[in-house]
Steps between C-alpha positions, in 0.01 A plus 500: 500500500398409147240238412563292191238273341643213300267379227420130520628452141853575626472263787477151346624320814570571864870553421477883486756686706519880546822653620651834481693574185836554682469146653418354154804661353712367788345154437593515129855606594540219744360248271757586239762400760369156555525222239195286460590131543273235351494173701592171331258214485684334787470815713123532423460144625682582819294814551169311439613227751577776762163650448329158546680444812405840641136434428540173694660686788841330448725803583685656797453865603805709446540592876533123587749443228707795596502404863624150413777642285622734773565205724 
């Protein structure tokens, strides 16, 4: 197994990800198939509201919702 040392200058944040080249190529291929959609201001408001509700504990777990829908 090879050992690689990454200089601190290259790592400016903790967002560094190391993956095999074949997986990176596959990621690039798949990324090309998916169109990036930018949310509207209204959608961003709705997302922010949902995030606030989750922080406050106002949500239902999927298992409970699924069980209720199956009835």
